[in-house]
Phi, psi and omega in degrees: 000138181259131180243149175301149179290151186299316181299318180293321182293333185259357185247103181301325181295316178296319178298319181294319179294320179296317180296319180298319179295316179298317181298327182280321190263335190235166169281129184226139174209150167255138188230139174288117186293332183281316184264341183078010182272146178283131179264321178205156181205150178272178185297321181299320177299314182294323178298320181297315185271353176074032179224160175272175187301321183293331180280339182278317185300132180093347179273146178291139182300320182295328180284321178298323183266358182050048182233179186295122179295322181294323179294318178295318180297318179297321179296315181293321178298318180295318179294323179296332178279004177100004181272145171257120190243156169224130178203163179254135183222146177264131179231171176236124184277186185293339179265016179064030177261137178283130180233152175245126181243141170260116187259147165232134179214155178197167183289148172264116182280129178291159176298146179305130178088349181280147180255126182263116186257337185261012179100160181298135175268144178239131179266122184241126172238152181206153170223150188280121178244023184300313182296322177299315180296318181295319180295316180296320180296319179294319177300318178297321179296318179293320179296320178297324178296316177297320181297328178284327190262344183232162173275127185233134177218146181242144180230155165280180187290345177270355180097005178283135185286128178261320184196162176204145180274176184296324180299318180291318180299318178295323181297314185263350175082014179255161168270166181298321180294333176293330189263316188301129181093346178271160179274153178307333184296343177295343180261007183241159171294145184304318183299319179286318182297333180267003187271155173300326180301320180293319178297319178294325177304311181287329177296319177297318178297320180295333178274002176097009180273124177287154177233141177213155179156197179249126189233145172266126180231168184238122178268192180301140179074014180080010181294130179285134178229132175250131182230148167258116194218160169235136174255118190241110174296135177257129185261146175275187184294341178270003180080014180254141178297140175229349172198169181240130175246128181249129174249131188220150171240137179281117177243021183299314184302314180296318180298316183291320179297317180296323179296320180296315185280321187269349179074250190277354184290131176242149182286132178255121183266097179265131170283160187279154172268134185230134176218143182245143180230154165281179187290345178269352179105005178282138185283127178263319184197161177205145179273173186295327179299317179294317180298319178297320181296319186267348176081016180250164165266165181296322181296333181285337185246337183299129182089349177276160179274152178306334183297347177296342179260005188241144176301144188303318181297318179294319182296333179275351187280159179294325181298321179292319177297317179296324178303310181285330175295320178295318178297319181293338175276357179096014181271136182279141178231141176209159178157195178251124190235140173270125180231164180248123176272183180301138181080009179081009180294134182281130179230138175250131182235134167268112194218159171233139175251117191242108175297136177254134188253146175277187185294340179265008178081015179261134177294139178231348172198172180234130177249128180252126174251128187220151173236133180285113179246023184300312184300314179297323182295319185277326189259346183210098178298332180298329183261357182299135179086347183267340186284130176240160183298132179272145177089013177292145170288172189288156173274132183231134177217143182246141180232154165282180186289344176272349178105010179276139183289126176263319183199159177205143179273173185297326180298316179296316181297324178295322181294314185269349173084012180255163166267161184300320181296338181279340184247334183298128182089345178277155180280153179306333181297348174304330183262011184249155167292146187303314183296318180294322181293335179269357187283153175299325181297321179295321177297316179295326178305311181285332175295319178296317179298319180296334176278355179097015181270137182279142178230140176210158178158193178253125190234141172269126180231164182243122177272191181297143181065025174081010181294130179279130181231137175249128183236135167267110195219160171230140177251119192239110175296137175252135189254149177274189184296336180265009178080013179265142177303132184252318180197175181241130175247126181251127174251129188218150173237133181284114178245022184300314185300312179298323181296312181292320182294318179297320180297319180293314180297317180299319179297318180294318180296318179296320180297317178297319180296330178281330188266333187236166172277128184232133177218142181246141180232154166281179186290345177271352179102005178281141186284126177263321184196159178206145180272175185297323179301316181294316182297322177295322181295314186268350174081014180253164168267164181298322180296331182284336185252334184299129181089346177278160180274152179305334183296347177296342179259007186240143175304149185300320182294317178294319183295333181270355186278160180295327181297323181292319177296318179295325178303312181284332174298316180297316178299320180296335177273359179094014181270134181284147177221141179211159178159195175253127188235139172269125181231165183245119179272184181299139180079011178082008181293134181281133180229137175248130183235136165263116194217160170235140175251117191242107174295136177255132186256149176274187184295339178264010178079015179262135178293139178229350171198171181234130177248128180252127173250129188219152174236132181283115179244021184303313184297316178297322181297317181293319178299318180298320180296321180295315180296321179297320179296316180296319180298319180294324180294317178297318182298327179282330189266336187232163173277127186230133176223145182239141179234156168275182186289348177266358181091010179279134182288128179256324185201146173216134182279175185296325178301316180294317181298317180293322182297316185262350176080018176256156170268165178299323180297325181284336184267311188300126179098347179273162180273155180303336184296340178294342181263000000 
């Protein structure tokens, strides 16, 4: 039981000040503990129930608050017994709105010697905590949405696993009991887990530094898993880290597809270059990535204008002035920009210029996030414009239940190409193709979300100016205090580049497969697969060649030679081979192929199979042999001499020399007129 402190109980002035404060700040009423009727109430109490004081007195507290009578009776009974209580209760105000109140109540002690005839009085105070409850409920809803859409795992500061959600368990193939209590290194390759880099990784997390990027991890059975993840230190009330929460997306499928199609290409995880400007364009700060990209030190650029990175003609132009005027007004800019590094070196940056606003909504500086795309720009026109910054956080957009945009973060706006003012209040169909937006399925999609059903998948969307965008996204209903859907939060990752690149590679591979003979081998030379063109050339069916060694197409003498063994050794080491090859088809038929043998590399750059592309040149080879034979026969039977277009003798055969009595030395270089 809690009792008032002695000094307050014995000091009338303190009691009077406390009562005045309570009357001003809280809802207050005295209630008859036996009947539950209100005896007196302050203005705040009356405002809540929408009645004046005379209408409140005599009414039961449970009826005024439209709440459970039994809950109020239990509270009053406890107070009548001398207890001082605190509890949270749900009520309904005069406008039929649900409110949550935190109550304190206790008995009213009668004056010494006074006789209480109407029952024990109870003093009730309360304050409204509805907004706090609503905020906590929304936070829980958003966390639940993230938990449904992402893989989540928690660690202590030493890297020991504390918990993991179902998405993470499914990703790595373990059960929760397999993971809890184990160290994070069980999900890493041994070489990395034993490295100084790995120790430094955890040391940074222990000091409160977040980590993000694309990581290679190892699931059950040694299965390779690639994730795009953030490691987020969680701070206690003292501001010190006490655990790490990791949010991850599985990008293994994309990584493996790209490795198959691109061969030796590996993903390079570049962190972003960051530089800050005041509203006039003067440099305030820059990180090491930006300095490395531009070749300067921080002291060389701090206080200088952004125009030091721009060609002189561009810096003098009206467009450049308008660019900074728009930023100073708070307008966002993004695109691919040509800049000049130290020494005049040309640099291409994929960048966003982001105005930062103060508490009054006024821009006070500009932060630029950039990725160096110079190499792609210079070396591959095919990839120009496709490269996007790696390591971006997710795109987030909020909708009401009808699909109207409520809010969107900068990442989402960058993906679709709009500013916030252009999308807020517009319907989601703004990002849809017209036919899809009119379809019954699209209508049912929003009906399901409005009922509180979760949706996820890979979606085609339309950005500004008709730009096609592919998003890996989840649509997550957020619920109010009564469990009703309140709004929809969408979390998305831009997968457009991978989608387009895969489509292009698949088209090229299919085209090659239609035009050429293609056969695949393991590194020992055993046949894994072959297309119809190859089978037609050699006269076999796929069942007859699959699992057989390549030597079935080679003469026995060649297959037993050292050169043939060296040929497969080179391929096994990842070395490319090409040329014209004599091969043996079914029934011993001779076949001539112009072919390339191409080792295919895995994500670690190791060869794991060989793909051969070939063209049948047998007919041309036979024709050439026939022509060579005829030419030799003519040369033996007749006198032959060759001239250039000026009549100068270039060559004469022995028949010609014997006929005219000259040697080759006497003829070559002379004019025809000597004859």
